[in-house]
C-alpha positions in Angstrom: 46.3 133.3 -17.7 49.5 133.0 -17.3 50.9 129.6 -15.5 53.0 130.7 -12.7 56.7 129.5 -12.3 57.7 127.9 -9.0 61.5 128.4 -9.2 63.6 126.0 -6.1 66.9 126.5 -5.3 69.9 125.9 -7.1 72.6 123.3 -6.1 75.0 126.3 -5.6 72.5 128.0 -3.2 72.0 125.0 -1.5 75.9 124.4 -0.6 76.5 127.9 0.3 73.7 127.6 2.8 75.0 124.5 4.3 78.5 125.8 4.0 77.2 128.9 6.3 75.0 126.6 8.6 78.6 124.6 9.1 80.7 127.4 9.6 78.0 128.9 12.0 77.7 125.9 13.9 81.6 124.9 14.1 82.4 128.8 15.7 79.6 128.0 18.0 81.1 124.9 19.5 84.6 126.0 19.1 83.5 128.5 21.3 81.4 126.4 23.8 84.8 124.2 24.5 87.1 127.4 25.1 84.6 128.8 27.6 84.1 125.3 29.4 87.6 125.0 29.5 88.4 128.3 31.1 85.4 127.7 33.1 87.5 124.4 34.2 90.5 125.9 35.1 88.8 128.5 36.8 87.1 126.5 39.3 90.0 124.3 39.7 91.9 127.7 40.7 89.0 128.5 43.1 89.6 125.0 44.6 93.1 125.4 44.8 92.8 128.7 46.6 90.2 127.6 49.1 92.1 124.7 49.9 95.4 127.1 50.7 93.3 129.3 52.5 91.6 126.7 54.7 94.7 125.4 55.6 96.3 128.6 56.7 92.9 129.5 58.7 93.0 126.0 60.4 96.9 125.8 61.2 96.8 129.9 62.3 93.3 128.8 65.1 95.6 126.1 66.0 98.8 127.7 67.1 97.4 131.0 67.9 96.4 129.2 71.4 99.9 127.6 71.8 102.1 128.5 75.2 105.5 127.5 73.2 106.3 127.1 69.5 109.5 125.5 68.3 110.0 126.0 64.7 112.6 123.0 63.6 112.8 123.7 59.7 110.7 125.5 57.3 108.5 122.4 57.4 107.9 121.3 60.9 107.4 122.7 64.3 106.2 121.4 67.9 103.4 123.5 69.9 102.1 123.2 73.4 98.5 124.1 74.1 97.8 125.1 77.6 94.7 123.3 79.7 91.5 123.6 79.3 88.8 123.4 82.2 85.6 121.3 82.1 83.7 123.9 80.0 86.3 124.4 77.4 88.1 127.3 78.5 91.5 127.9 79.3 92.8 128.1 82.5 94.4 131.1 83.8 97.2 131.4 84.3 98.1 129.7 81.4 99.5 125.7 82.0 100.7 123.4 79.6 98.1 120.3 79.1 101.2 117.7 79.1 101.1 116.9 75.0 103.8 117.9 72.6 102.1 118.4 69.4 103.8 118.1 65.8 102.9 119.9 62.5 104.7 118.9 59.5 105.0 118.6 55.8 105.2 115.1 54.8 105.8 114.2 50.9 103.6 111.7 49.1 106.2 112.2 46.1 107.1 114.3 43.2 107.6 117.5 45.4 104.1 117.4 46.7 102.9 116.3 50.1 100.4 116.7 53.0 100.4 119.2 56.0 99.5 116.6 59.0 99.0 116.6 62.9 100.5 114.7 65.4 100.2 114.2 69.1 99.9 111.2 71.4 96.5 109.8 70.4 96.2 110.6 66.7 97.5 112.1 63.7 94.9 114.4 61.4 95.6 115.9 58.0 95.2 119.8 57.6 95.6 120.1 53.8 96.2 117.7 50.9 98.5 118.9 47.8 101.0 121.0 49.2 104.2 121.7 47.2 106.9 123.4 48.8 107.8 125.8 45.5 106.6 129.6 45.5 104.4 130.4 42.4 105.3 133.9 42.8 109.1 133.4 42.1 111.0 133.4 39.1 111.1 130.6 37.1 108.6 128.8 38.0 106.3 125.7 36.9 103.6 123.7 38.5 106.0 120.6 38.5 109.6 121.8 39.1 111.2 125.1 39.4 110.9 128.6 41.4 112.2 129.0 44.7 111.6 126.4 47.5 109.6 128.6 51.0 109.2 128.0 54.0 105.5 126.8 55.4 106.5 128.0 59.1 108.8 131.2 59.5 109.0 132.2 63.3 109.4 135.8 64.0 112.7 137.4 65.3 113.8 136.7 68.9 114.8 133.5 71.0 111.3 133.1 71.8 108.6 132.6 69.1 105.7 135.3 69.6 105.3 135.8 65.8 104.3 133.1 63.4 104.1 133.5 59.3 102.3 130.8 58.0 102.3 130.1 53.7 101.0 127.1 52.0 100.6 126.9 48.2 98.3 123.6 47.4 97.8 122.5 43.5 94.8 121.1 42.3 94.2 118.9 39.1 92.0 120.8 36.2 89.6 119.0 34.0 91.8 120.0 31.2 94.7 117.9 32.7 96.7 120.8 33.9 97.8 121.9 37.3 96.4 125.1 39.0 97.8 126.7 42.3 96.6 128.5 45.3 98.7 130.0 47.4 97.9 132.1 51.1 99.9 133.6 53.6 99.3 134.9 57.1 101.1 136.0 60.1 100.0 135.3 63.5 100.5 136.2 67.3 100.9 133.8 69.5 98.5 134.4 72.8 99.6 132.4 75.3 103.4 132.5 75.6 104.0 132.8 79.1 105.6 136.7 80.2 108.8 136.6 81.2 109.9 138.0 84.6 113.0 139.4 85.7 
């Protein structure tokens, strides 16, 4: 009978297998980290877009019912709402409720601010982390640069019947950078009194 010889792995084979395993593991971890970073930036962008869209939607709902809107600058306006009856419906013909409301961008520092609404009894924040630089302009960077935009732009004419609202919000991503969301909408004011001659 012949004795069987069992041959083990040599040192070179063991080192080669270990090197290939480490290289595969390193590649897998690198891909995972890169994917997680992309996911974090994407999630931040979704949050920023959602913030901007919600702010524009909230502002549009509030101003669409206005009887009068006076844009003081691209970042502030005063408006009046009509009276509601006990069921919450507007009184016809429309009559002013006697409260002048103000919507404005207030800085919190470094070119970032909040849009807030103030009336006689309270102040509420509609959107946080709003910047006044348009990300679609040339030379834009999230911290500086780019051209300024107006949040509130009235339509043509001496009486504001149409208003364009634009909001750019900024959110911090998990990777330490900033991501931006931009939303814009043009609204038509429903309760502007009809002028008679």
